BARO-527994 format. One record per residue (C-alpha): z negated, x, y; chain. Coordinates in nm, 4 decimals. Layout:
N
> up | east | north | c
> Z | X | Y | A $
...
end
This chain:
69
> up | east | north | c
> 3.9523 | -0.1055 | 7.5969 | A $
> 4.0460 | 0.1948 | 7.8124 | A $
> 3.8706 | 0.5540 | 7.8166 | A $
> 3.6813 | 0.4480 | 8.1786 | A $
> 3.6041 | 0.1121 | 8.0818 | A $
> 3.4368 | 0.2969 | 7.7828 | A $
> 3.2874 | 0.5418 | 8.0437 | A $
> 3.1164 | 0.2684 | 8.2906 | A $
> 3.0119 | 0.1105 | 7.9866 | A $
> 2.8656 | 0.4141 | 7.8383 | A $
> 2.6581 | 0.4454 | 8.1807 | A $
> 2.6055 | 0.0522 | 8.2237 | A $
> 2.8032 | 0.0169 | 8.5186 | A $
> 2.9779 | 0.1288 | 8.7710 | A $
> 2.6904 | 0.2351 | 9.0298 | A $
> 2.5540 | 0.4315 | 8.7358 | A $
> 2.8724 | 0.5941 | 8.6682 | A $
> 2.8750 | 0.7298 | 8.9963 | A $
> 2.5334 | 0.8122 | 8.9974 | A $
> 2.5522 | 1.0302 | 8.6785 | A $
> 2.9059 | 1.1890 | 8.7904 | A $
> 2.8308 | 1.2307 | 9.1596 | A $
> 3.1026 | 1.0041 | 9.3254 | A $
> 3.0735 | 0.6895 | 9.5234 | A $
> 3.1094 | 0.3650 | 9.3452 | A $
> 3.4303 | 0.3108 | 9.5142 | A $
> 3.5078 | 0.6341 | 9.3039 | A $
> 3.4682 | 0.4674 | 8.9955 | A $
> 3.6023 | 0.1891 | 9.1266 | A $
> 3.9583 | 0.3521 | 9.1851 | A $
> 3.9441 | 0.4919 | 8.8542 | A $
> 3.8616 | 0.1535 | 8.6949 | A $
> 4.1456 | -0.0373 | 8.8673 | A $
> 4.3922 | 0.1838 | 8.7883 | A $
> 4.4129 | 0.3541 | 9.1694 | A $
> 4.3412 | 0.7017 | 9.1344 | A $
> 4.2879 | 0.9164 | 8.8348 | A $
> 3.9506 | 1.1191 | 8.7724 | A $
> 3.9994 | 1.4907 | 8.8510 | A $
> 3.9295 | 1.7428 | 8.5488 | A $
> 3.6018 | 1.8722 | 8.6661 | A $
> 3.4515 | 1.4876 | 8.6750 | A $
> 3.6572 | 1.3934 | 8.3375 | A $
> 3.4852 | 1.7505 | 8.1941 | A $
> 3.1364 | 1.6424 | 8.3627 | A $
> 3.1797 | 1.2847 | 8.1780 | A $
> 3.2701 | 1.4450 | 7.8309 | A $
> 2.9782 | 1.6594 | 7.8539 | A $
> 2.7161 | 1.3652 | 7.9823 | A $
> 2.8112 | 1.1235 | 7.7285 | A $
> 2.7960 | 1.3748 | 7.4720 | A $
> 3.1675 | 1.3695 | 7.4061 | A $
> 3.1731 | 1.0065 | 7.3259 | A $
> 3.4446 | 0.9698 | 7.5853 | A $
> 3.6358 | 1.3044 | 7.6020 | A $
> 3.7879 | 1.4605 | 7.9287 | A $
> 4.1358 | 1.4350 | 7.7334 | A $
> 4.0916 | 1.0711 | 7.7577 | A $
> 3.9917 | 0.9932 | 8.0437 | A $
> 4.2727 | 1.2494 | 8.2391 | A $
> 4.5447 | 1.1210 | 8.0604 | A $
> 4.5071 | 0.7466 | 8.0194 | A $
> 4.7246 | 0.5561 | 8.1522 | A $
> 4.7267 | 0.3481 | 8.4773 | A $
> 4.7456 | 0.0452 | 8.3288 | A $
> 4.4028 | -0.1959 | 8.1955 | A $
> 4.3835 | -0.2794 | 7.8533 | A $
> 4.4295 | -0.6811 | 7.7676 | A $
> 4.1253 | -0.6887 | 7.5474 | A $
end
């Protein structure tokens, strides 16, 4: 599971992740599909909101490929 997949699962879906991070659902979809990478400020916010369950380092360094699992 990729870090963005963990993040989306933590919040319970792309729309809820978007609301929590103050972005559009489309932005989360782009991150999820590897079209764009999450910027550092959103990654640090995500780390804070998840209590460290998903770290900024994971989110900023993730591969653009989805996991096979």
